[in-house]
C-alpha positions as CSV (number, residue, x, y, z in Angstrom):
1,D,0.0,0.0,0.0
2,E,2.9,2.4,0.6
3,L,3.8,2.4,-3.1
4,L,0.2,2.3,-4.2
5,F,-0.9,5.3,-2.3
6,K,2.3,7.3,-2.7
7,Q,1.7,10.8,-4.2
8,P,3.4,10.7,-7.6
9,D,5.8,13.5,-8.6
10,S,4.1,13.6,-12.0
11,S,1.8,11.7,-14.3
12,H,3.0,8.7,-16.3
13,L,3.4,11.0,-19.3
14,G,6.3,12.8,-17.7
15,D,7.6,16.1,-19.0
16,C,7.8,17.6,-22.5
17,P,11.4,16.9,-23.6
18,I,11.7,20.4,-25.1
19,C,10.3,22.8,-22.4
20,C,10.5,20.3,-19.5
21,L,7.0,21.2,-18.4
22,P,4.5,18.4,-17.4
23,L,2.7,17.0,-20.4
24,P,-1.1,17.6,-20.3
25,L,-3.4,14.6,-19.7
26,D,-5.5,15.7,-22.6
27,P,-4.0,13.8,-25.6
28,T,-5.2,16.5,-28.0
29,K,-2.8,18.9,-26.5
30,S,0.4,17.1,-27.4
31,V,1.8,15.3,-30.4
32,I,3.9,12.1,-30.7
33,M,6.8,12.1,-33.1
34,M,6.9,8.9,-35.1
35,C,10.6,9.3,-35.8
36,C,11.7,9.0,-32.2
37,S,8.5,8.2,-30.2
38,K,8.9,11.4,-28.2
39,V,5.7,13.2,-27.0
40,I,5.9,17.0,-27.5
41,C,3.5,19.5,-26.0
42,D,1.5,21.5,-28.5
43,G,3.2,24.7,-27.4
44,C,6.7,23.5,-28.3
45,D,5.4,21.9,-31.5
46,Y,3.8,25.2,-32.5
47,A,6.9,27.2,-31.6
48,N,9.0,24.9,-33.8
49,L,6.5,25.3,-36.7
50,I,6.5,29.1,-36.5
51,R,10.3,29.1,-36.4
52,E,10.5,27.0,-39.5
53,I,7.9,29.0,-41.4
54,Q,9.6,32.3,-40.6
55,G,13.0,30.9,-41.5
56,R,11.6,29.1,-44.6
57,I,13.3,25.9,-43.5
58,E,12.4,22.3,-43.8
59,H,10.0,21.0,-41.2
60,K,11.8,18.7,-38.8
61,C,11.1,16.9,-35.5
62,P,11.7,19.4,-32.7
63,F,13.5,16.7,-30.7
64,C,15.6,14.5,-32.9
65,R,15.6,17.0,-35.9
66,K,14.8,14.3,-38.4
67,P,12.6,15.6,-41.4
68,T,8.9,14.9,-40.8
69,V,6.9,12.7,-43.2
70,A,3.7,13.7,-44.9
71,T,1.7,10.5,-45.4
72,D,0.1,7.9,-43.0
73,E,2.1,5.2,-44.9
74,E,5.4,6.9,-44.1
75,C,4.3,7.4,-40.5
76,D,3.5,3.6,-40.2
77,K,6.9,2.8,-41.6
78,Q,8.7,5.0,-39.1
79,N,6.7,3.5,-36.2
80,M,7.6,-0.1,-37.4
81,R,11.3,0.9,-37.4
82,R,10.9,1.9,-33.8
83,V,9.0,-1.3,-33.1
84,E,11.9,-3.3,-34.5
85,A,14.2,-1.3,-32.2
86,N,12.1,-2.5,-29.2
87,D,10.8,1.0,-28.5
88,P,8.1,0.5,-25.8
89,V,6.1,3.5,-27.0
90,A,6.1,2.3,-30.6
91,L,5.2,-1.2,-29.5
92,R,2.2,0.1,-27.6
93,R,1.2,2.3,-30.5
94,E,1.3,-0.8,-32.8
95,G,-1.0,-2.5,-30.2
96,V,-3.5,0.3,-30.7
97,V,-3.3,-0.2,-34.5
98,Q,-4.0,-3.9,-34.1
99,Y,-7.0,-3.1,-31.8
100,H,-8.5,-1.0,-34.5
101,K,-8.0,-3.8,-36.9
102,G,-9.8,-6.2,-34.5
103,D,-6.7,-8.4,-34.1
104,Y,-6.8,-8.7,-30.3
105,I,-4.2,-11.4,-30.2
106,K,-1.5,-9.2,-31.7
107,E,-2.7,-6.3,-29.7
108,F,-2.1,-8.3,-26.5
109,E,1.3,-9.4,-27.7
110,Y,2.4,-5.8,-28.4
111,Y,1.1,-4.5,-25.1
112,T,2.7,-7.3,-23.2
113,K,6.1,-6.7,-24.8
114,A,5.7,-2.9,-24.1
115,T,5.0,-3.6,-20.4
116,E,8.1,-5.8,-20.2
117,L,10.1,-2.7,-21.4
118,G,8.5,-0.5,-18.8
119,D,5.6,1.2,-20.6
120,V,3.1,2.4,-18.1
121,E,0.2,3.1,-20.6
122,A,0.5,-0.5,-21.9
123,H,-0.3,-1.8,-18.4
124,Y,-3.5,0.2,-18.5
125,K,-4.3,-1.1,-21.9
126,L,-3.9,-4.7,-20.7
127,A,-6.1,-4.0,-17.7
128,C,-8.8,-2.8,-20.2
129,M,-8.4,-6.0,-22.3
130,Y,-8.9,-8.2,-19.2
131,N,-11.9,-6.2,-18.2
132,Y,-13.6,-6.2,-21.6
133,E,-12.5,-9.7,-22.7
134,H,-10.7,-8.5,-25.8
135,G,-8.8,-11.5,-26.9
136,V,-8.5,-12.8,-23.4
137,E,-10.8,-14.3,-20.7
138,K,-12.1,-11.8,-18.2
139,D,-9.7,-11.9,-15.3
140,M,-10.2,-9.4,-12.4
141,G,-7.0,-10.5,-10.7
142,K,-4.9,-9.7,-13.8
143,K,-6.9,-6.5,-14.4
144,I,-6.1,-5.2,-10.9
145,C,-2.5,-6.3,-11.2
146,H,-2.0,-4.2,-14.3
147,L,-4.0,-1.3,-12.9
148,E,-1.7,-1.3,-9.8
149,E,1.4,-1.3,-12.0
150,A,0.0,1.6,-14.0
151,I,-0.8,3.5,-10.8
152,I,2.7,3.1,-9.4
153,G,3.9,4.5,-12.7
154,G,1.7,7.6,-12.2
155,H,-1.3,6.8,-14.4
156,P,-4.3,8.8,-13.1
157,A,-7.0,7.1,-15.2
158,A,-5.8,3.7,-13.8
159,R,-6.1,5.1,-10.3
160,Y,-9.6,6.4,-11.0
161,N,-10.7,3.0,-12.2
162,L,-9.2,1.1,-9.3
163,G,-11.0,3.6,-7.0
164,V,-14.3,2.7,-8.7
165,F,-13.5,-1.0,-8.2
166,E,-12.6,-0.5,-4.5
167,F,-15.9,1.5,-4.0
168,Q,-17.9,-1.2,-5.7
169,T,-16.4,-3.9,-3.4
170,G,-17.1,-1.9,-0.3
171,N,-13.8,-0.2,0.3
172,S,-15.0,3.4,0.2
173,E,-12.0,4.7,2.2
174,R,-9.5,3.3,-0.2
175,A,-11.6,4.5,-3.2
176,V,-11.6,8.1,-1.9
177,K,-7.9,8.0,-1.4
178,H,-7.4,6.9,-5.0
179,W,-9.7,9.6,-6.3
180,I,-8.0,12.4,-4.3
181,I,-4.6,11.4,-5.6
182,A,-5.9,11.1,-9.2
183,A,-7.6,14.5,-8.9
184,S,-4.4,16.1,-7.7
185,Q,-2.8,14.8,-10.9
186,G,-5.5,16.6,-12.9
187,D,-7.9,13.8,-13.5
188,D,-11.4,15.4,-14.2
189,L,-13.4,12.2,-13.7
190,S,-12.0,11.8,-10.2
191,I,-12.9,15.4,-9.2
192,K,-16.4,14.9,-10.5
193,L,-16.8,11.7,-8.6
194,L,-15.5,13.3,-5.4
195,L,-18.1,16.0,-5.7
196,K,-20.8,13.5,-6.2
197,K,-19.7,11.4,-3.2
198,F,-19.4,14.6,-1.1
199,R,-23.1,15.3,-1.7
200,R,-23.9,11.8,-0.5
201,G,-21.8,12.4,2.7
202,I,-19.0,9.9,1.7
203,V,-16.3,12.5,1.2
204,S,-15.4,15.0,3.9
205,K,-15.5,18.7,3.2
206,D,-11.7,19.0,4.0
207,D,-10.8,16.2,1.7
208,L,-12.9,17.7,-1.1
209,A,-11.4,21.1,-0.6
210,A,-7.8,19.7,-0.7
211,A,-8.6,17.8,-3.9
212,L,-10.1,20.8,-5.6
213,R,-7.0,22.9,-4.7
214,A,-4.6,20.3,-6.0
215,H,-6.7,19.8,-9.1
216,K,-6.6,23.5,-10.0
217,A,-2.8,23.8,-9.2
């Protein structure tokens, strides 16, 4: 429990490698570079684009400086090169590709390999697979195991979901702890749930106030 309820220094996304500020939880506010698998915040990506337009220079990755590609086919080729290099982010991304193709067996294989290489998001993806029976039998034990691994890695959505499970199984105190920590990481669903539970008398006024302050920070 000490590891599980430890307040993480940052989310599983970490910091933008350009400006070193925490990456936003909203995936629409950052971009992943296929050439190097680095996630760049929109601000740095935009600043790089403006610099290139003003200087009339070739558009390159703001991190590794490789020229960017224009087509989906070229992006897929770049990602597969990263997969062949055992890049955990690229492996997880390929798992997502297989999910959209409906190939859950390959999806599972890519996520599993990504987790072995330390990818936190892949743990969360596997937890979802065990929950929704995508290519695997429903297994709550393995789901919880992967959620806990993701939580230790700083994944707020995983913490929110484990909190829901704890609440459903009668462990409301543990659930509230999870939601407070997830809310402090910026998770909107957790703060909404805390507000709802406060109205029902399950969350104290002090705990809610602390969570709201942390969520806005």
